[in-house]
VOLUM-861754 format. One line per 4 residues: number of its first residue (from 1); for each residue y, z, x of N, C-alpha, C, O. Coordinates in pm, whole numbers, plus 50000, padded with zeros to 5 digits. Each point is the difference from the previous one (the first is absolute). Layout:
REM residues N
NUM	Y Z X Y Z X Y Z X Y Z X; ...
REM end
This chain:
REM residues 178
1	44214 06084 31839 50010 50006 49886 49949 49914 49845 49901 49929 49982; 50176 50099 49950 49893 49950 49880 50139 49888 49947 50119 50004 50034; 49808 49897 49868 50027 49869 49926 50004 50023 49880 49917 50087 49973; 50159 49865 49905 50058 50040 49830 50058 49809 50004 50060 49912 50062
5	49853 50131 49798 50040 49861 49961 50012 50046 49828 49929 50089 49954; 50160 49842 49970 50020 50030 49920 50036 49885 49895 50057 49910 50060; 49928 50059 49790 50124 49824 49980 49951 50025 49828 49902 50016 49927; 50235 49974 50075 50056 49957 49833 49984 49889 50002 49980 49942 50107
9	50025 49985 49758 50099 49885 49882 50095 50132 49967 49992 50121 49982; 50106 49770 50023 50122 50072 49869 50040 49884 49953 50006 49899 50070; 50035 50108 49765 50080 49937 49938 50101 49962 50028 50075 50043 49913; 49993 49886 50174 50165 49948 49986 50042 49864 50044 49943 49910 50061
13	50143 50100 49903 50041 49828 49933 50038 49946 50225 50034 49899 50063; 49932 50244 49968 50069 49917 50185 49963 50092 50123 50016 50117 49967; 49951 49873 50134 50041 50112 50151 50082 50097 49993 49992 50121 49978; 50142 49753 50058 50113 50048 49991 49980 50165 49834 50046 50110 50031
17	49919 49882 49891 50000 50111 49928 49958 50126 50017 50047 50112 50019; 49832 49827 49965 49899 50198 50103 50099 49999 50111 50058 50104 49970; 49990 49861 50115 49997 50020 50146 50147 50059 50001 50048 50073 50087; 50042 49856 49745 50123 50077 49950 49992 50121 49950 50089 50082 50019
21	49793 49944 49904 49913 50133 49966 49998 50102 50142 50055 50106 50032; 49859 49807 50025 49984 50138 50134 50119 50045 50073 49975 50087 50083; 50166 49872 49906 50104 50079 50006 50094 50049 49940 50102 50053 50043; 49830 49911 49759 50052 50087 49980 50090 50147 49951 50024 50016 49880
25	50004 50048 50185 50004 50128 49954 49973 50097 49887 49975 50118 50023; 50028 49842 49880 49965 49993 49839 49850 49989 50072 49942 50089 50062; 50023 49805 49918 49863 50015 50048 49896 50069 50128 49881 49972 50014; 50182 50104 50055 49972 50033 50110 49969 50138 49976 49906 50068 50042
29	50223 49973 49856 49997 50175 49911 49909 49998 49898 49927 50097 49983; 50065 49803 49944 49848 50025 49894 49837 49963 50063 49891 50025 49950; 50147 49892 50201 49851 49997 50013 49999 50140 50130 49890 50052 50016; 50225 50004 50070 49979 50095 50031 49955 50145 49885 49937 50099 50034
33	50106 49878 49856 49962 50124 49884 49824 49971 49980 49912 50077 50037; 50071 49809 49904 49876 49952 50063 49899 50084 50091 49923 50089 49964; 50091 49879 50116 49926 50023 50095 50025 50116 50084 49967 49997 50119; 50098 50122 49820 50040 50134 50005 50076 50004 50149 49948 50055 50096
37	50174 49881 49909 50081 50028 50133 50086 50090 49914 50011 50020 49879; 50041 50024 50224 50120 50101 49979 50139 49966 50042 50099 50055 49953; 49902 49829 50162 50110 50029 50019 49973 49873 50078 49916 49979 50088; 50180 49936 49855 50040 49889 50145 50162 50017 49977 50086 50013 49913
41	49888 49975 50244 50157 49948 50046 50013 49881 50063 49907 49955 50067; 50231 49969 49918 49997 49857 50068 50098 50061 50139 50087 50087 50001; 49860 49833 50107 50059 50044 50130 50099 49892 50047 50119 50012 50030; 49809 49892 49969 50061 49872 50045 50011 49906 49864 49983 50070 49901
45	50039 49806 50069 49982 49966 49875 50147 49834 50061 50123 49993 50001; 49769 49913 50035 50079 49894 50104 49967 49874 49899 49886 50009 49955; 50175 49895 50006 49986 49884 49946 50038 49865 50076 50095 49943 49945; 49865 50004 50146 50008 49924 50047 50001 49864 50059 49992 49963 50117
49	50020 49979 49785 50019 49818 50006 49780 50018 49946 49948 50022 49891; 49984 49953 50261 49859 49974 49939 49933 50076 49985 49887 49979 49958; 50167 50157 50074 49914 50103 50008 50063 50090 49914 50122 49985 49995; 49818 50133 49912 50013 50117 49973 49926 50103 50086 49881 49977 50024
53	50194 50170 50040 49933 50072 50078 50043 50116 49880 50097 50006 49924; 49765 50097 50099 50089 50156 49911 49924 50070 50070 49916 49934 50061; 50080 50195 49957 50018 50126 50059 49968 50058 49888 50064 49969 49899; 49822 50138 50091 50022 50107 49939 49872 50122 50057 49894 50001 50062
57	50211 50102 49864 49914 50128 50021 49922 50046 49895 50046 50026 49889; 49860 49983 50135 49908 50032 49826 49920 50170 50020 49934 50067 50080; 50124 49937 49790 49845 50160 49982 49906 50009 49941 50055 49975 49893; 49847 50040 50081 49918 49973 49884 49942 50167 49978 49964 50093 50073
61	50053 49878 49764 49949 50193 49982 49859 50017 50057 49995 50113 50049; 49879 49817 49967 49914 50030 50078 49962 50116 50111 50101 50021 50069; 49813 50042 49963 50006 50068 50145 49867 49926 50104 49913 49914 49983; 50113 50138 50083 49998 49942 50067 49814 50035 50050 50015 50103 50065
65	49881 49876 49937 49859 50025 50037 49978 50124 50091 50038 49982 50116; 49891 50180 49845 49963 50096 50076 50031 49949 50162 50076 50054 50080; 49823 49801 49943 49940 49974 50135 50164 50001 50086 50049 50079 50081; 49986 49835 49876 50165 49958 50050 50110 50082 50012 50091 49975 50079
69	49908 50159 49822 50073 50071 49996 50019 50077 50103 50102 50070 49994; 49822 49942 50114 50078 50095 50157 50058 49909 50063 50085 50039 50081; 49892 49809 49906 50022 49922 50085 50197 49897 49972 50059 49914 50065; 49977 50177 49788 50105 49988 49961 50092 50053 50067 49943 50077 50078
73	50190 49928 49942 50130 50045 50029 50084 49973 49813 50097 49927 49980; 49835 50148 49917 50128 50024 49970 49937 49879 49858 49908 49921 50022; 50159 50087 49848 49983 49938 49824 49928 49851 50082 50023 49987 50120; 49923 49948 49835 49958 49843 50022 50135 49908 49946 50047 50033 49891
77	49996 49889 50161 50075 49863 49994 50021 49917 50044 50004 50019 50122; 50021 49858 49845 49918 49874 50072 50154 49919 50026 50088 50011 49914; 49932 49926 50186 50114 49886 50026 49938 49826 49977 49927 49942 50080; 50111 50018 49830 49951 49881 49943 50162 49884 50041 50122 50004 49985
81	49771 49907 50071 50116 49906 50061 49955 49907 49909 49879 49998 50024; 50138 49934 49899 50004 49832 49962 50073 49869 49999 50079 49981 49908; 49903 49916 50193 50041 49915 49995 49973 49859 49915 49908 49928 50038; 50166 50036 49857 49994 49847 49982 50044 49861 50025 50107 49953 49961
85	49808 49989 50105 50013 49879 50079 50027 49930 49841 49908 50022 49921; 50196 49906 50033 49998 49943 49914 49909 49884 49969 49948 49962 49894; 50049 49984 50250 49985 49809 49950 49825 50013 50090 49933 49902 50031; 50019 50264 49997 49835 49956 49980 49925 50052 49916 49878 50011 50004
89	50239 50041 49869 49916 50062 49875 49899 50136 50049 49879 50007 49981; 50172 50055 50060 49986 50124 50048 50103 50094 50058 50108 49979 50055; 49820 50141 49912 50016 50199 50081 49916 49998 50042 49887 49982 49955; 50167 50046 50191 49953 50078 50101 50019 50134 49993 50112 50023 49954
93	49806 50109 50082 50003 50119 49913 49958 50094 50151 49892 50013 50058; 50189 50019 49960 49969 50178 50101 50010 50104 49974 50104 50011 49935; 49831 50114 50080 49952 50116 49925 49962 50084 50157 49932 49970 50098; 50139 50127 49870 50000 50121 50152 50022 50093 49853 50096 50009 49923
97	49768 50054 50078 50007 50173 49899 50041 50061 50176 49991 49940 50107; 50055 50201 49862 50080 50138 50071 49846 50084 50014 49994 50115 50044; 49927 49835 49926 49833 50017 50048 49985 49975 50164 50033 49887 50037; 49927 50196 50054 49961 49986 50079 50124 49937 50113 49956 49949 50103
101	50182 50056 49880 50031 49986 50100 50084 49818 50043 50081 49956 50081; 49862 50009 49840 50023 49870 50005 49864 49897 50012 50030 49889 49956; 49832 50118 50091 49850 50021 50043 49951 49915 49857 49878 49987 49985; 50204 49961 49920 49925 50012 49882 50132 49841 49953 50120 50026 49993
105	49840 49859 49987 50084 49911 49962 49906 49904 49892 49892 49966 50049; 50135 49986 49813 49976 49912 49912 50063 49914 50003 50109 49990 49942; 49821 49901 50147 50121 49827 49958 49931 49940 49915 49889 50044 49967; 50166 49836 49978 49964 49984 49869 50103 49821 49954 50118 49984 50028
109	49805 49922 49908 50102 49888 50028 49963 50004 49772 49911 50040 49925; 50207 49901 50063 49955 49996 49880 50054 49886 49890 50104 50002 49934; 49803 49910 50071 50041 49871 49970 49991 49877 49847 49979 49991 49879; 50038 49971 50186 50017 49941 49776 50024 49859 50023 50095 49955 50064
113	49789 49959 49867 50012 49866 49985 49980 49964 49850 49941 50081 49928; 50122 49762 50005 50000 50071 49894 49815 49886 49942 49969 49896 50057; 49976 50146 49865 49908 49967 49968 49949 49844 49885 49922 49905 50005; 50173 50148 49910 50024 49911 49884 50135 49983 49928 50086 50085 50022
117	49936 49829 49908 50195 50095 49937 49995 50089 49924 49947 49985 49890; 50112 50145 50152 50015 50146 49915 49862 50096 50126 49983 50120 50018; 49963 49789 50028 49837 50126 50076 50075 50000 50094 50069 49898 50012; 49948 50204 50084 50070 50066 50145 49886 50121 50046 49960 50107 49955
121	50014 49795 50177 49882 50061 50061 50026 50126 50142 50006 49957 50115; 50004 50159 49863 49989 50060 50052 49888 50099 50080 49916 50078 49956; 50128 49875 50212 49853 50049 50106 50099 50058 50047 50111 49950 50012; 49841 50216 50032 50070 50121 50022 49915 50008 50121 49912 49920 49965
125	50059 50114 50131 49928 50013 50151 50004 50037 50109 50055 49910 50064; 49918 50177 50005 50039 50066 50159 49857 50039 50078 49890 49949 50021; 50195 50196 50015 49915 50067 50084 50073 50116 50012 50123 50003 50007; 49777 50127 49995 50019 50131 50038 49937 50079 50100 49900 50068 49975
129	50156 49927 50141 50051 50053 50137 50032 50092 50040 50116 50016 50040; 49755 50113 49965 50007 50156 50053 49991 50026 50095 49893 49953 50037; 50171 50120 50077 49986 49967 50163 49949 50174 49980 50106 50062 49994; 49783 50032 49995 49959 50119 50009 49876 49991 50052 49932 49902 49971
133	50015 50201 50116 49866 49961 50014 49896 50075 49884 50032 50083 49916; 49877 49878 50102 49923 50065 49911 49980 49954 49873 49903 49935 49961; 50236 50116 49943 50114 49952 49892 49957 49865 49926 49935 49980 49897; 50132 49925 50207 50057 49845 49954 49942 49970 49931 50041 50012 49885
137	49805 49923 50140 49914 49987 49849 50005 50046 49853 49962 49935 49903; 50112 50230 50099 49949 50098 49878 50155 50003 49928 50024 50030 49883; 50086 49925 50233 50098 50007 49955 50039 49847 49888 50039 50003 49884; 49935 49885 50198 49985 49868 49997 49950 49971 49864 50058 49956 49901
141	49812 50082 50120 49968 50006 49825 50062 50120 49910 50100 49929 49992; 49923 50148 49957 50128 50011 49946 50101 49913 49966 49988 49947 49890; 50103 50027 50172 50086 49868 49960 49951 49987 49967 49988 50061 49893; 49908 49838 50151 49974 49873 49908 49958 50021 49851 50027 49927 49905
145	49895 50202 50095 49968 50028 49851 50146 50007 49916 50018 49944 49892; 50066 50123 50170 50118 50068 49881 50086 49851 50003 50085 49995 49911; 49907 49897 50167 50052 49847 49982 49933 49910 49872 50034 49921 49912; 49854 50142 50138 49857 49968 49897 50045 50014 49826 50018 49903 49927
149	49999 50273 50022 50026 50028 49960 50167 49983 49929 50027 50053 49892; 50081 49862 50192 50100 49984 49955 50038 49899 49977 50079 49983 49907; 49883 49933 50157 50003 49817 49980 50027 50000 49831 50102 50010 49933; 49750 49973 50033 50025 50022 49859 50118 50015 49914 50047 49919 49920
153	50014 50262 50126 50021 50064 49926 50187 49845 50007 50054 49963 49896; 49992 49991 50239 50080 50007 49994 49986 49810 49965 50095 49922 49990; 49792 50055 50001 50001 49790 49929 50070 50059 49838 50090 49944 49938; 49839 50176 50025 50027 49968 49880 50160 50041 49950 50065 49920 49932
157	49972 50171 50096 50191 49990 50071 50042 49937 49973 50057 49979 49893; 49926 49937 50235 50100 49867 50020 49887 49877 49908 50018 49882 50029; 49895 50144 49886 50011 49866 49891 50063 50065 49878 50062 49920 49930; 49938 50199 50029 50075 50034 49930 50133 50024 49985 50055 50018 49891
161	50017 49985 50254 50127 49990 50030 50050 49868 49975 50101 49987 49930; 49815 49870 50141 50044 49857 49943 49950 49932 49878 50032 49883 49979; 49852 50215 49902 50024 49951 49837 50131 50047 49961 50077 49919 49948; 49961 50214 50073 50121 50041 49944 50106 49951 50000 50069 50006 49897
165	49980 49927 50222 50080 49937 50092 50018 49829 49932 50107 49943 49979; 49756 50000 49998 49960 49912 49893 49918 49954 49955 49910 49966 50077; 50072 50006 49780 49901 50039 49906 49917 49885 50002 49882 49995 49964; 50211 49885 50094 49979 49864 50008 49848 50023 50127 49907 49920 49989
169	50086 50173 50102 49919 49997 50093 49868 50005 49954 49924 49915 50047; 50026 50172 49865 49941 50019 49931 49932 49925 49815 49985 50016 49879; 50001 49915 50222 49912 49915 49831 49891 50004 49971 49916 49972 50086; 50039 50067 49765 49870 50020 49970 49867 49900 50039 49890 50000 49944
173	50146 49929 50154 49835 49868 50061 50076 50050 50138 49981 49917 50089; 50094 50187 49951 49982 50010 50146 49952 50134 50037 49939 50018 50106; 50102 50136 49756 49943 50111 50006 49865 49982 49992 49932 50091 50046; 50032 49847 49922 49845 49967 49948 49894 50014 50082 49888 50049 49996
177	50226 49856 50131 49885 49977 50107 50028 50177 50172 49944 50036 50104; 50098 49978 49865 50132 50042 50112 49888 50131 50035 50028 50086 50084
REM end
């Protein structure tokens, strides 16, 4: 198992605004485009009071690395389950790539805290677990490297969306410290 952790501070009025963007279909479509994802199909969406649950089937454009192609049974896609527990200000995410017949799991926590008015800190942390003899650590490193590449792209896309939604989120005094 290999851990990861990424942090970013958004210019936003509240954590609720950032969470709303996380589940906004327009934002998700734009972010998917920036992350080079070719398809996202929402399989389930339930907004039941204290929790929002979304299950998606996601298809990336990228091809599998040569070392794992023989272990795959078709094109890469993954199932992503996100659960936003409103009272905890966090989203729990479990991602299961089609790779290796379910022996790969990415578990993460997306948590928001207010640092100061107009500054919402996001921590995105979790682990990658691959259950394949001899290749586990190499595959885990590859997945974490992809997360390292995509996390700043996703954060920039989210900030752009927040700025467009509310120009008041982007005062000059804050943008110089971001």
